[in-house]
C-alpha positions as CSV (number, residue, x, y, z in Angstrom):
1,M,90.7,123.3,104.6
2,P,90.4,119.7,102.5
3,A,90.3,117.2,104.6
4,T,89.0,116.0,108.2
5,S,91.9,115.7,109.7
6,E,92.9,119.7,109.7
7,Y,89.6,120.2,112.1
8,V,90.5,117.2,114.2
9,K,94.1,119.0,114.4
10,L,92.4,122.4,115.1
11,A,89.5,120.5,117.3
12,G,92.6,119.4,119.6
13,I,94.8,122.6,119.8
14,L,91.9,124.4,121.0
15,S,91.2,121.4,123.5
16,A,94.9,121.8,124.7
17,H,94.1,125.3,125.3
18,H,91.2,124.5,127.6
19,E,92.8,121.8,129.5
20,R,96.0,123.2,129.8
21,D,95.3,127.1,130.0
22,G,91.6,127.0,131.3
23,L,90.6,128.9,127.8
24,V,86.8,128.3,127.6
25,T,85.5,131.1,125.1
26,F,86.9,131.1,121.3
27,A,86.0,133.6,118.6
28,V,86.4,132.5,114.5
29,T,87.1,135.0,112.0
30,S,88.5,135.9,109.0
31,S,90.2,138.9,107.0
32,N,87.2,139.3,105.0
33,R,84.1,137.9,103.6
34,K,83.3,134.9,102.1
35,E,86.7,133.2,103.6
36,G,85.1,130.2,105.1
37,A,85.6,130.6,108.9
38,S,81.4,129.4,109.5
39,T,82.6,126.4,107.8
40,V,86.1,126.1,109.9
41,A,83.7,127.4,112.8
42,A,81.1,124.5,112.4
43,H,83.6,121.6,111.8
44,T,86.2,122.3,114.6
45,A,83.1,122.7,117.1
46,T,81.7,119.1,115.7
47,H,85.2,117.4,116.1
48,L,85.4,119.6,119.6
49,A,82.5,117.8,121.2
50,R,84.3,114.6,121.3
51,H,86.0,115.9,124.0
52,G,83.4,117.2,126.4
53,T,80.1,119.9,126.0
54,V,80.4,122.7,123.1
55,L,78.3,125.6,122.1
56,L,78.7,126.9,119.1
57,V,77.5,130.4,118.4
58,D,76.3,132.1,115.2
59,A,77.3,135.6,116.1
60,N,77.5,137.0,112.7
61,R,74.1,139.5,112.0
62,Y,75.6,140.7,108.6
63,S,75.4,136.4,106.8
64,P,74.4,134.2,109.4
65,A,75.4,130.6,108.3
66,I,75.6,128.2,111.3
67,H,71.8,127.2,111.2
68,R,72.3,125.7,107.9
69,F,75.1,123.3,108.5
70,F,72.7,121.5,111.2
71,G,69.8,121.9,109.3
72,R,67.8,124.7,111.4
73,D,66.1,127.6,110.8
74,N,67.4,130.9,112.0
75,G,64.5,131.1,114.8
76,L,65.1,132.9,118.1
77,G,69.1,133.3,118.4
78,L,72.1,135.4,120.2
79,S,70.1,138.9,119.0
80,D,67.1,138.3,120.3
81,F,68.6,137.0,124.1
82,V,70.9,140.4,124.0
83,S,68.0,142.5,123.1
84,G,66.2,141.1,126.1
85,N,63.8,139.3,123.8
86,A,64.4,135.8,124.9
87,A,65.7,133.5,127.8
88,F,68.8,131.7,127.2
89,E,67.2,128.4,127.6
90,S,65.1,129.1,124.7
91,I,67.9,130.0,122.0
92,V,70.0,127.2,122.8
93,R,69.2,124.2,120.4
94,T,70.2,120.3,120.3
95,T,71.9,118.9,117.4
96,D,72.8,115.4,116.5
97,V,75.9,115.5,117.3
98,P,76.6,114.4,120.9
99,N,77.8,117.0,123.3
100,L,77.3,120.0,120.5
101,S,74.4,122.4,120.4
102,I,74.2,125.8,118.8
103,V,72.8,129.2,119.1
104,T,71.2,131.1,115.6
105,A,71.9,134.7,115.0
106,G,68.4,135.6,115.7
107,Q,65.6,137.0,114.3
108,S,65.5,140.5,116.0
109,D,66.8,143.4,113.5
110,G,66.9,147.5,113.6
111,E,67.9,148.6,116.8
112,H,68.1,145.1,118.4
113,R,70.9,144.3,116.4
114,V,73.0,147.2,117.1
115,A,72.7,145.5,120.7
116,M,73.8,142.5,120.0
117,I,77.3,144.3,119.8
118,S,76.7,146.2,122.8
119,A,79.2,145.3,126.1
120,D,76.7,144.7,128.4
121,G,74.7,142.0,126.4
122,L,77.6,140.4,125.1
123,R,79.3,140.3,129.2
124,A,75.7,139.0,130.3
125,Y,75.1,136.0,127.9
126,I,79.2,134.9,127.8
127,T,78.5,134.7,131.3
128,E,75.7,132.5,130.8
129,C,78.2,130.5,128.4
130,T,80.3,129.3,130.5
131,G,78.6,128.0,133.5
132,R,76.9,125.8,131.4
133,F,79.3,124.4,128.5
134,D,83.3,122.9,128.6
135,V,83.6,125.2,125.4
136,T,81.9,128.0,123.6
137,I,82.7,128.9,119.9
138,F,81.6,132.2,118.2
139,D,81.5,132.5,114.3
140,I,82.1,136.3,114.0
141,P,81.9,138.5,111.0
142,A,84.8,139.6,109.3
143,T,87.3,141.5,110.5
144,N,88.1,143.8,107.9
145,D,84.7,144.4,106.9
146,F,82.5,144.9,109.8
147,P,83.4,146.4,113.8
148,D,82.6,143.5,115.5
149,I,85.6,142.2,116.3
150,V,86.5,145.4,118.5
151,V,83.4,143.9,120.8
152,W,83.8,140.9,121.0
153,S,88.1,139.8,120.7
154,P,88.5,141.4,124.6
155,R,85.8,139.1,125.7
156,V,87.0,136.0,124.5
157,D,90.0,133.4,125.8
158,G,91.0,134.0,122.2
159,V,90.7,134.2,118.3
160,V,91.4,131.7,115.8
161,L,92.1,133.8,112.2
162,V,90.6,131.9,108.8
163,V,92.6,132.8,106.1
164,E,91.8,131.6,102.6
165,A,94.9,130.2,100.2
166,G,95.1,131.7,97.2
167,K,93.1,134.8,98.4
168,T,93.5,136.5,101.3
169,R,96.2,138.5,100.9
170,W,99.0,139.1,103.3
171,E,98.5,143.0,104.3
172,A,94.9,142.2,104.5
173,A,95.4,139.1,107.3
174,R,97.9,141.6,109.0
175,N,95.6,144.1,109.1
176,A,92.9,141.7,111.0
177,C,95.5,140.5,113.4
178,M,96.5,144.5,114.1
179,V,93.4,145.2,114.8
180,C,92.7,142.3,116.9
181,R,95.4,143.3,119.2
182,K,94.6,146.8,119.0
183,S,91.4,145.5,120.9
184,Y,93.2,143.4,123.6
185,G,92.4,140.4,121.8
186,R,94.5,137.1,122.0
187,I,94.7,135.6,118.8
188,I,96.6,132.1,119.2
189,G,96.3,130.5,115.8
190,A,95.5,131.0,112.4
191,V,93.8,128.3,109.6
192,L,94.8,127.8,106.3
193,N,91.1,127.3,104.8
194,K,90.7,126.2,101.1
195,K,94.7,124.9,100.7
196,T,94.6,122.3,97.5
197,H,98.8,122.0,97.4
198,A,101.0,120.9,100.4
199,I,103.2,123.9,101.4
200,P,106.6,123.0,102.2
201,S,107.4,122.6,105.8
202,F,110.9,125.1,105.2
203,L,107.9,127.7,104.9
204,Y,106.0,127.2,108.2
205,G,106.3,130.2,110.6
206,Q,108.1,132.5,108.2
207,S,106.6,135.8,108.7
């Protein structure tokens, strides 16, 4: 996704889902690691904040990255909340972007990281988010590499799949979609990231 306009488009799509369909929680993931999901989540959240209050949550307990985009350390965060070591208010941080706040992955590890994907812990956290922000975006681990999608996808309103141009294999993307749907998740779109050449219009919509 080389152009800022592409992030603006995606932010507009999510905003439309929010206003038209009442969707308030979205997860951004990729098929495999290092395909740019965190980058897409951070830039999209930044542009989406023009439409209302946004919370961007780093839910990637394996490779946290959101804190670096906004010049923060990975202090108290999501894992600390779901393990009972921190209150919601203590983990939310403001950014230099108006209307945009972030929650880092957090410091709790070991058995507490297992708690991070527990259904009850996530349910409580998502309830807090939806009561305080217009939209919440979760940056979650790669679908084909880690099991987290099984817990996250049925608990958010929509999932955005990031596909890296020239790298992600069709089979990997298809498998990611299948896992999400089998987990009762709703895929609302896919993003072609790191595209360097224009795609002919006749190819859009091809399966």
